[in-house]
C-alpha positions as CSV (number, residue, x, y, z in Angstrom):
1,M,10.5,-1.1,117.8
2,K,11.2,0.1,114.2
3,T,8.2,-1.5,112.5
4,A,4.6,-1.6,113.7
5,V,2.6,-4.4,112.2
6,I,-1.2,-4.0,112.2
7,Q,-3.1,-7.2,111.6
8,V,-6.7,-6.1,111.0
9,T,-8.3,-9.6,110.9
10,E,-7.4,-13.2,111.6
11,A,-7.2,-13.8,107.9
12,G,-3.9,-12.0,107.8
13,A,-2.3,-13.9,110.7
14,Q,0.1,-15.9,108.4
15,V,1.1,-12.8,106.5
16,A,1.7,-10.9,109.7
17,Q,4.0,-13.6,110.9
18,V,6.1,-13.3,107.8
19,V,6.3,-9.5,108.0
20,C,7.4,-9.6,111.7
21,Q,10.1,-12.1,110.8
22,E,11.3,-10.1,107.8
23,T,11.3,-6.7,109.5
24,G,11.8,-7.5,113.1
25,G,8.5,-5.7,113.8
26,M,6.0,-6.2,116.5
27,L,2.2,-6.6,116.4
28,V,0.4,-3.4,117.5
29,P,-3.4,-3.0,118.0
30,R,-4.8,-0.7,115.4
31,S,-6.3,1.5,118.2
32,D,-2.7,2.0,119.7
33,L,-1.0,3.2,116.5
34,G,-1.3,6.8,117.4
35,R,0.9,6.2,120.5
36,H,3.6,4.6,118.5
37,W,3.4,6.8,115.3
38,A,6.3,9.2,116.2
39,D,8.6,6.4,117.3
40,V,8.4,3.9,114.5
41,E,10.2,4.0,111.1
42,A,7.5,1.9,109.3
43,V,3.9,0.8,109.6
44,V,2.7,-2.3,107.8
45,F,-1.1,-2.9,107.6
46,I,-2.4,-6.3,106.7
47,G,-6.0,-5.9,105.5
48,A,-8.1,-3.6,103.4
49,M,-6.6,-0.4,102.0
50,G,-9.7,1.6,103.2
51,I,-9.1,0.7,106.8
52,C,-5.4,1.6,106.4
53,V,-6.2,5.0,105.0
54,R,-8.8,5.9,107.6
55,T,-6.5,4.8,110.4
56,I,-3.5,6.9,109.3
57,A,-5.2,9.9,107.9
58,P,-5.4,11.8,111.3
59,L,-1.8,11.0,112.0
60,L,-0.2,12.2,108.8
61,T,1.9,15.4,108.9
62,D,4.8,15.6,106.5
63,K,6.6,13.1,104.2
64,H,9.9,14.0,105.8
65,T,8.7,12.9,109.3
66,D,5.9,10.4,108.7
67,P,6.9,6.7,108.8
68,A,6.7,4.6,105.7
69,V,3.3,3.0,105.4
70,V,2.7,-0.2,103.5
71,C,-0.6,-2.1,103.1
72,I,-0.7,-5.8,102.3
73,S,-3.9,-7.7,101.3
74,S,-4.9,-10.4,103.8
75,D,-3.9,-13.1,101.4
76,G,-0.5,-11.6,100.8
77,S,-0.9,-11.2,97.1
78,H,-0.4,-7.4,96.9
79,V,2.0,-5.2,98.8
80,I,1.1,-1.6,98.4
81,S,3.3,1.4,99.1
82,V,0.9,3.9,100.7
83,V,2.8,7.0,102.0
84,S,6.4,8.1,102.3
85,G,7.4,6.1,99.3
86,H,10.7,7.7,98.6
87,V,11.8,9.7,101.7
88,G,10.4,7.2,104.2
89,G,11.3,4.1,102.2
90,A,7.9,2.6,101.7
91,N,8.6,1.8,98.1
92,Q,11.7,-0.1,99.0
93,L,9.9,-1.9,101.9
94,A,7.1,-2.9,99.6
95,G,9.6,-4.6,97.3
96,Q,11.3,-6.3,100.2
97,L,8.1,-7.7,101.6
98,A,6.8,-8.7,98.2
99,A,10.0,-10.8,97.8
100,A,9.4,-12.5,101.2
101,L,5.8,-13.4,100.5
102,P,5.3,-16.2,97.9
103,G,3.6,-14.9,94.7
104,A,3.2,-11.4,96.0
105,E,3.4,-8.3,93.8
106,A,4.7,-4.9,94.9
107,V,2.4,-2.0,94.0
108,V,4.2,1.3,93.6
109,T,2.5,4.3,92.2
110,T,5.0,7.2,92.5
111,Q,5.6,8.6,89.0
112,S,9.4,8.4,89.0
113,D,9.3,4.7,89.8
114,T,6.6,3.8,87.3
115,Q,8.5,5.6,84.6
116,G,12.0,4.4,85.6
117,L,13.1,8.0,86.5
118,W,15.4,9.2,89.3
119,A,13.9,9.6,92.8
120,L,15.2,13.1,93.2
121,D,14.2,13.4,96.9
122,T,16.2,10.3,97.9
123,L,19.4,10.7,95.9
124,A,21.1,12.8,98.6
125,Q,20.5,10.3,101.3
126,R,21.4,7.4,99.0
127,Y,24.8,8.8,98.1
128,G,25.8,10.8,101.1
129,W,25.2,14.2,99.4
130,T,23.4,17.3,100.7
131,A,20.5,18.6,98.6
132,E,19.9,22.3,98.1
133,V,17.1,23.9,96.1
134,E,17.2,27.4,94.7
135,G,14.4,29.2,92.8
136,A,11.9,26.4,93.5
137,T,10.9,23.8,96.1
138,M,11.9,20.1,96.0
139,N,8.4,19.2,95.0
140,D,8.5,21.8,92.2
141,A,11.8,20.3,90.9
142,I,10.4,16.8,91.1
143,F,7.2,17.9,89.2
144,R,9.3,19.4,86.4
145,F,11.6,16.4,86.2
146,V,8.9,13.6,86.2
147,G,6.8,15.7,83.8
148,K,9.8,15.3,81.4
149,E,10.3,19.0,81.0
150,P,13.8,19.9,79.6
151,V,16.4,19.6,82.3
152,A,20.1,20.4,82.2
153,L,22.5,18.2,84.2
154,L,25.9,19.5,85.4
155,I,28.2,16.9,87.1
156,E,31.5,18.1,88.5
157,T,32.5,15.1,90.6
158,C,33.3,11.4,90.2
159,D,31.6,9.1,92.6
160,A,29.0,6.3,92.7
161,G,26.2,8.8,92.5
162,S,27.5,10.7,89.5
163,D,28.2,7.5,87.8
164,Y,24.6,6.3,88.4
165,L,23.2,9.6,87.0
166,Q,25.3,9.4,83.9
167,R,24.5,5.7,83.2
168,T,20.8,6.2,83.6
169,C,20.3,9.7,82.2
170,P,16.8,9.9,80.6
171,P,16.3,11.5,77.2
172,H,14.8,14.8,78.5
173,V,18.0,15.5,80.5
174,R,20.9,17.2,78.7
175,R,24.5,17.0,79.9
176,I,26.3,20.4,80.2
177,Q,29.9,21.3,81.2
178,S,29.1,24.7,82.8
179,E,26.1,26.5,84.1
180,S,26.7,29.1,81.3
181,E,25.4,26.4,78.9
182,V,21.9,26.5,80.5
183,D,19.3,27.4,77.9
184,T,17.2,29.9,79.7
185,A,14.6,29.8,77.0
186,S,13.9,26.1,77.2
187,D,15.5,24.5,80.3
188,R,13.1,24.2,83.1
189,L,15.5,22.9,85.8
190,L,19.2,22.6,86.4
191,I,20.4,19.6,88.4
192,A,24.0,20.1,89.6
193,V,26.2,17.7,91.4
194,T,29.1,19.7,92.7
195,P,30.5,21.3,95.9
196,R,30.9,24.6,94.0
197,Q,28.5,27.4,94.3
198,I,26.1,27.4,91.4
199,H,24.2,30.5,90.1
200,S,21.6,30.2,87.4
201,S,18.5,32.0,86.2
202,V,16.5,28.8,86.1
203,P,15.6,26.8,89.3
204,V,18.5,24.7,90.6
205,L,18.4,21.4,92.4
206,Q,22.0,21.0,93.7
207,Y,23.5,17.9,95.2
208,V,26.6,18.7,97.2
209,P,29.0,15.7,97.5
210,K,31.5,15.7,100.3
211,T,34.7,15.9,98.2
212,L,36.5,18.8,99.8
213,C,39.4,18.6,102.2
214,L,40.2,21.6,104.4
215,G,43.7,22.4,105.6
216,I,44.0,24.9,108.4
217,G,46.8,26.6,110.3
218,L,46.1,28.2,113.7
219,A,47.7,30.7,116.0
220,H,48.5,29.3,119.4
221,Q,45.3,28.7,121.4
222,A,43.4,30.9,118.9
223,E,40.0,32.1,120.3
224,P,37.1,32.7,120.3
225,A,36.8,29.3,118.5
226,E,33.3,29.9,117.3
227,A,34.2,33.3,115.7
228,I,37.3,31.9,114.0
229,L,35.3,28.9,112.6
230,R,32.8,31.3,111.2
231,Q,35.6,33.3,109.5
232,I,37.0,30.0,108.0
233,M,33.6,29.1,106.7
234,Q,33.3,32.6,105.2
235,C,36.7,32.2,103.4
236,V,35.4,28.9,101.9
237,A,32.2,30.6,100.8
238,D,34.0,33.7,99.4
239,S,36.2,31.4,97.3
240,G,33.1,29.9,95.6
241,W,32.7,26.6,97.5
242,L,30.0,25.2,99.8
243,W,30.8,24.3,103.4
244,Q,28.4,21.3,103.0
245,G,31.0,19.8,100.7
246,V,33.8,19.5,103.3
247,R,34.7,15.9,104.0
248,T,37.8,16.3,106.1
249,V,39.7,18.9,108.0
250,A,43.5,18.5,108.5
251,T,46.3,20.4,110.3
252,I,49.6,19.8,111.9
253,D,49.7,17.4,114.9
254,V,51.0,20.1,117.4
255,K,47.6,21.8,117.0
256,R,45.7,18.8,118.2
257,D,44.5,20.5,121.4
258,E,43.5,23.9,119.8
259,P,40.0,25.1,120.7
260,V,39.1,25.4,117.0
261,V,40.1,21.8,116.5
262,K,38.1,20.7,119.5
263,L,35.1,22.6,118.2
264,L,35.3,20.9,114.7
265,Q,35.5,17.5,116.3
266,S,32.5,18.3,118.5
267,Q,30.5,19.1,115.4
268,G,31.3,15.7,113.9
269,F,34.1,16.6,111.5
270,D,36.8,14.1,110.7
271,V,40.0,15.9,111.7
272,Q,43.3,14.5,110.5
273,F,46.8,15.3,111.9
274,Y,50.2,15.3,110.1
275,T,53.7,15.7,111.4
276,A,55.9,18.5,110.3
277,D,58.0,16.1,108.3
278,Q,55.0,14.8,106.4
279,L,53.8,18.3,105.6
280,A,57.3,19.5,104.6
281,A,57.5,16.8,102.0
282,V,54.5,18.2,100.0
283,P,55.2,20.8,97.3
284,V,52.9,23.8,97.7
285,P,52.4,27.1,95.8
286,T,52.9,29.4,98.8
287,P,55.5,28.2,101.2
288,S,56.4,30.4,104.2
289,D,59.8,30.7,105.9
290,V,58.1,32.2,108.9
291,V,55.9,29.2,109.3
292,A,58.9,26.9,108.8
293,S,60.7,28.7,111.7
294,H,57.8,28.2,114.0
295,V,56.6,24.6,113.3
296,G,59.3,23.0,111.2
297,T,57.4,23.0,107.8
298,P,57.0,25.8,105.2
299,S,53.3,25.0,104.8
300,V,50.5,23.8,107.1
301,S,47.2,24.6,105.5
302,E,48.0,23.8,101.8
303,A,50.1,20.8,102.6
304,A,47.6,19.4,105.0
305,A,44.7,19.9,102.5
306,I,46.7,18.1,99.8
307,L,47.6,15.1,102.1
308,A,44.0,14.8,103.3
309,A,42.8,14.7,99.7
310,D,45.2,11.9,98.9
311,G,47.3,14.2,96.7
312,G,44.3,15.8,95.1
313,P,44.6,19.3,93.6
314,L,44.2,22.6,95.5
315,V,41.1,24.4,94.5
316,V,41.7,27.2,97.0
317,S,45.2,28.3,97.7
318,K,46.1,29.6,101.2
319,K,43.9,32.3,102.6
320,K,45.0,34.3,105.6
321,G,42.8,35.4,108.6
322,E,43.9,37.1,111.7
323,K,44.5,33.9,113.6
324,F,44.3,31.2,110.9
325,T,45.2,30.1,107.4
326,V,43.0,27.9,105.3
327,A,43.3,26.1,102.0
328,V,41.0,23.6,100.2
329,A,41.9,20.6,98.1
330,S,39.6,18.1,96.3
331,L,39.7,14.4,96.2
332,P,41.7,13.0,93.2
333,L,38.7,11.7,91.4
334,M,37.0,15.0,91.3
335,Q,37.5,17.0,88.2
336,E,39.2,20.4,88.7
337,V,36.0,22.4,88.4
338,G,36.1,26.1,87.7
339,S,39.6,25.8,86.2
340,G,38.7,24.4,82.8
341,H,40.6,21.2,83.5
342,G,39.4,17.6,83.1
343,F,40.4,14.1,84.3
344,I,42.1,11.1,82.8
345,E,41.1,7.5,83.7
346,I,43.6,4.8,82.5
347,V,41.7,1.6,82.1
348,G,43.2,-1.8,81.7
349,A,41.4,-3.9,79.1
350,G,43.1,-7.2,80.0
351,P,43.0,-9.7,77.0
352,G,40.5,-7.4,75.2
353,D,37.3,-9.4,75.7
354,P,34.4,-7.0,76.2
355,D,32.8,-9.5,78.6
356,L,35.8,-9.5,80.9
357,I,36.5,-5.8,81.5
358,S,35.9,-4.7,85.1
359,V,32.6,-3.2,86.1
360,R,34.3,0.1,87.0
361,G,36.2,0.1,83.7
362,R,33.0,-0.2,81.8
363,R,31.4,2.6,83.8
364,M,34.3,4.8,83.0
365,L,33.9,4.0,79.3
366,E,30.2,4.8,79.6
367,R,30.8,8.3,81.0
368,A,33.9,9.3,78.9
369,D,33.9,12.3,76.7
370,L,37.0,11.0,74.8
371,I,38.0,7.4,74.6
372,L,41.5,6.8,73.2
373,Y,42.1,3.1,72.8
374,A,45.1,1.0,71.7
375,G,43.6,0.0,68.4
376,S,46.3,-2.4,67.4
377,L,45.6,-4.5,70.6
378,V,42.2,-3.5,72.0
379,P,39.1,-4.4,69.9
380,R,36.7,-1.5,69.1
381,E,33.9,-3.6,70.5
382,L,35.1,-2.5,74.0
383,T,34.1,1.1,73.2
384,L,30.5,0.3,72.0
385,C,29.2,1.2,75.4
386,A,30.3,4.9,74.9
387,K,27.6,7.5,75.1
388,P,26.5,8.8,71.7
389,E,28.3,12.2,71.9
390,A,31.6,10.7,73.0
391,V,34.6,10.9,70.7
392,V,36.2,7.5,70.2
393,R,39.7,7.3,68.6
394,S,42.2,4.5,67.9
395,S,45.8,5.3,68.8
396,A,47.2,2.7,66.4
397,S,48.2,5.2,63.8
398,M,49.2,8.0,66.2
399,S,52.6,8.9,67.6
400,L,53.1,9.3,71.3
401,E,53.1,13.1,70.8
402,E,49.9,13.0,68.9
403,Q,48.2,10.9,71.6
404,C,49.3,13.2,74.4
405,A,48.3,16.3,72.4
406,L,44.8,14.9,71.8
407,M,44.3,14.0,75.5
408,K,45.6,17.4,76.6
409,E,43.2,19.2,74.2
410,Y,40.2,17.5,75.8
411,Y,41.6,17.8,79.3
412,D,41.9,21.5,78.9
413,R,38.3,21.7,77.8
414,G,37.2,20.0,81.1
415,C,36.4,16.6,79.6
416,F,36.6,13.2,81.1
417,I,39.0,11.0,79.2
418,V,39.6,7.3,79.2
419,R,42.9,5.9,77.9
420,L,42.1,2.3,77.2
421,H,45.1,0.0,77.2
422,T,45.6,-3.7,76.7
423,G,46.7,-5.9,79.6
424,D,47.0,-4.2,83.0
425,P,48.6,-0.7,83.3
426,C,49.7,-1.5,86.9
427,I,52.0,-4.3,85.6
428,F,53.0,-3.5,82.1
429,G,55.0,-0.4,81.3
430,A,53.5,0.8,78.0
431,I,51.6,3.6,79.7
432,Q,54.6,5.0,81.6
433,E,55.6,7.5,79.0
434,Q,52.1,9.0,78.9
435,M,52.0,9.1,82.7
436,A,55.3,11.0,82.7
437,Y,53.7,13.5,80.3
438,F,50.6,13.8,82.5
439,D,52.9,14.5,85.5
440,A,54.9,17.0,83.6
441,H,51.8,19.0,82.6
442,H,50.1,18.6,86.1
443,M,47.3,16.6,84.6
444,H,45.3,14.5,87.1
445,Y,44.7,10.9,86.4
446,H,43.8,7.5,88.0
447,I,44.3,3.9,87.0
448,T,41.5,1.3,86.9
449,P,43.5,-2.0,86.7
450,Y,42.4,-5.2,84.9
451,P,40.7,-7.4,87.6
452,N,43.3,-10.1,87.3
453,A,46.1,-7.7,88.4
454,V,46.1,-9.3,91.8
455,R,47.3,-12.6,90.3
456,P,51.0,-13.4,90.5
457,S,53.0,-12.4,87.4
458,S,56.4,-13.7,86.4
């Protein structure tokens, strides 16, 4: 049983039936709630709020362990989130039940919801991040944020969560490119979304996305596995990265039965294996003839990390331990943090109608620091969704060299750049010369095609 439904009086019988159908819950006598409290995810009372509060008061311990509690009036007109609104999901459940009950209104009182602000204590769970707080508690961070005190926001990854934060950034939150830009005199909190270690003199709420791919090389039957894994973790930490940000571990297939590999798998890590031929085909900064003579490829750790990251850049080149080597790469859509480099998104504008651009394309335009659009073919109206501080330039009067120079200038400053092209970049070749420039200068980019790219072309 995931939901306990408490029907206080017969007047609430019809509402209780709807709640049980909607949640898959079961009716539980109010006197028995204590026996079920630790086993259920949600409790729904149907009756007076006072009875609800008096019943649950002796059972409450902590919002991180208490079930969500919702109270519904006997006539079903009001659905009230009582406790564990964010972490337990009571706010969401109240909205769900209000939608299922004709004419019902959800009542949510948490300040972030009433003001349309981020629910800081649920973002990590929502986007698969890990939350770390330094210099304060989570409640302190929430208090400063919902109190609209000045907050600095540092985002060093590209995923659904970072897109959401940038699209919905409230006025009292200021975007920065580095923690060195934190104003210690005015900023009351730094919110950072990055797998990199962050150090600041103001309290930090850090969300760690899983965007790092670890490549490891191992001596034959290297043991003790626990000690070696601790050393690998220390290498990652000494290089300025957080272990919580590791998404995947990769190595050569002949190491499939190594004790360290087995240990990683037992801890829930996704471990990927590549053949010597696959690894040998990857250019790396520190190849080894010795490694090649033993396993048939000049690189294991660096090449495996790059392959696991779908070609993403190395953020930590090969480090050597007594019985292992380790390297770290990031997923391609993560900006190269700590290196001063940015990222380029090539967006297909199709026929140029602002209403027809893809959802992802529009989100990229909304978060761009520089938008360079093909002005002779793409209407400027497509760029009106840009954030106020973005630089928007038409390439109509610019030579290829000038376009590339402008993008490289912003790229080297760590900015996010959108190159907005007419049609679809995956089909038409106008972007090829610029992509060749990006490749030649080791600039990382990605293509967001026009939605109709899947249609046949002649």
